[in-house]
C-alpha positions in Angstrom: 0.0 0.0 0.0 3.0 2.3 0.4 1.8 4.2 3.5 5.3 5.7 3.9 4.9 7.8 0.8 1.6 9.2 2.0 3.1 10.0 5.4 6.1 11.7 3.8 3.8 13.6 1.4 1.6 14.8 4.3 4.7 15.8 6.3 5.7 18.1 3.5 2.5 20.1 3.8 1.5 19.6 7.4 2.9 22.8 8.8 1.0 25.0 6.3 -2.3 23.1 7.0 -2.5 23.0 10.7 -6.2 22.2 10.8 -5.8 18.9 8.8 -4.9 15.5 10.1 -4.1 12.1 8.4 -5.9 9.0 9.6 -5.0 5.4 8.5 -7.7 2.9 8.9 -6.8 -0.8 9.2 -4.1 -2.9 10.6 -1.2 -4.8 9.2 2.4 -5.9 9.7 3.9 -2.4 9.2 2.2 -0.8 12.2 5.3 -0.4 14.3 7.4 0.7 11.4 4.7 3.4 10.6 4.6 4.5 14.2 8.4 5.0 14.2 8.2 7.1 11.0 5.4 9.2 12.4 7.4 9.7 15.6 10.6 10.6 13.8 8.6 13.3 11.9 7.1 14.5 15.2 3.6 14.1 13.8 2.1 11.9 16.5 -0.6 14.6 17.1 -1.4 14.8 13.3 -1.2 11.3 11.9 -3.3 8.5 13.5 -3.5 4.8 13.1 -6.9 3.5 14.0 -6.4 -0.2 13.6 -9.1 -2.4 12.1 -12.7 -1.1 12.2 -16.0 -2.8 11.9 -18.2 -1.9 8.9 -20.3 0.6 10.7 -17.3 2.4 12.2 -15.5 2.4 8.8 -18.6 3.9 7.2 -18.8 6.6 9.9 -15.1 7.4 9.5 -15.4 7.7 5.7 -18.5 9.9 6.0 -16.5 12.3 8.2 -13.5 12.4 5.8 -13.3 15.1 3.3 -10.4 13.6 1.4 -9.4 10.0 0.7 -5.9 9.1 -0.4 -4.6 5.7 -1.6 -0.9 5.7 -2.5 -0.5 2.1 -3.5 2.2 0.7 -5.7 -0.1 -2.1 -6.9 -3.9 -2.6 -6.9 -6.6 -4.4 -8.8 -10.0 -2.8 -8.3 -9.6 -1.2 -4.9 -12.8 -1.8 -2.9 -11.7 0.9 -0.4 -11.7 3.5 -3.2 -15.2 2.6 -4.2 -16.3 2.9 -0.5 -14.6 6.3 -0.2 -16.3 7.5 -3.4 -19.7 6.3 -2.1 -19.0 8.3 1.0 -18.5 11.4 -1.1 -14.8 11.8 -0.4 -12.6 13.8 -2.8 -10.1 11.2 -3.9 -6.4 11.1 -4.6 -4.9 7.8 -5.8 -1.8 6.6 -7.5 -2.1 5.6 -11.1 -1.9 1.8 -10.6 -4.1 -1.1 -11.5 -7.7 0.0 -12.1 -7.5 3.1 -10.0 -7.6 5.4 -13.1 -10.5 3.5 -14.6 -12.5 3.5 -11.4 -11.8 7.2 -10.6 -12.3 8.3 -14.3 -11.4 12.0 -13.7 -13.5 12.2 -10.5 -10.4 12.9 -8.5 -6.6 13.2 -8.7 -4.2 10.6 -10.1 -0.7 10.8 -8.8 2.6 9.2 -9.8 3.6 6.2 -7.7 6.1 7.0 -4.9 6.3 10.7 -6.0 6.0 12.7 -2.8 6.2 16.0 -4.6 3.2 15.1 -6.9 1.2 13.6 -4.1 1.9 16.4 -1.6 1.1 19.0 -4.3 -2.3 17.4 -5.2 -3.1 16.8 -1.5 -2.3 20.4 -0.7 -4.6 21.6 -3.5 -7.5 19.4 -2.3 -7.0 20.7 1.2 -6.9 24.4 0.2 -9.4 24.5 -2.8 -12.9 23.9 -1.4 -14.4 24.1 -4.9 -12.2 21.4 -6.3 -12.8 19.2 -3.2 -16.6 19.7 -3.6 -16.5 19.0 -7.3 -14.5 15.8 -6.9 -16.7 14.7 -4.0 -19.8 15.0 -6.2 -18.2 13.5 -9.3 -16.9 10.5 -7.3 -20.3 9.9 -5.8 -21.9 10.0 -9.2 -19.1 7.8 -10.7 -19.3 5.1 -8.1 -22.9 4.3 -9.2 -21.3 2.6 -12.3 -19.9 0.0 -9.9 -23.2 -0.9 -8.1 -24.6 -4.4 -8.2 -27.5 -3.1 -10.3 -25.1 -1.7 -12.9 -23.0 -4.9 -12.8 -26.1 -7.0 -13.4 -27.4 -4.9 -16.3 -24.0 -4.9 -17.9 -23.7 -8.7 -17.7 -27.2 -9.2 -18.9 -26.6 -6.9 -21.8 -23.4 -8.8 -22.7 -25.3 -12.1 -22.4 -28.1 -10.9 -24.6 -25.7 -9.6 -27.3 -23.9 -12.9 -27.3 -27.1 -15.0 -27.9 -29.0 -12.4 -29.9 -32.0 -12.2 -27.6 -33.2 -9.9 -24.8 -34.3 -11.4 -21.5 -34.6 -8.2 -19.3 
């Protein structure tokens, strides 16, 4: 997931954005390593590791978030991105896997491991309310393309085209 790059990117802009914090949701084998990085940067009061959350708590956290960032080095279709989009977060993701296809211009794409690019785009989202609001709306509209209903219609359409009949 490359949390280190996101931490370093946030550290680059943290002092000019004192009202903003970074929160990591989930757990994993790198927790102690991340705590050391956060401590070394003296950002313990700005960067938080929540650990794993149940579905309701995760939904609550995403609904409170204004920005969602995913700085992975590899992904397939990131479910967490879809969840953030459904929660109306303005999104910033690295251009890996299907992130670009999922986001589809409804947020920022950044270069992998590029702290300058990520911090610049994160800073813009923090400081430009209109961009944040527009991405929030666009991502919420876009995520509907990944609903179960859309999935069923797309597969039904594909099936109908392949056999030359219409069932629904």
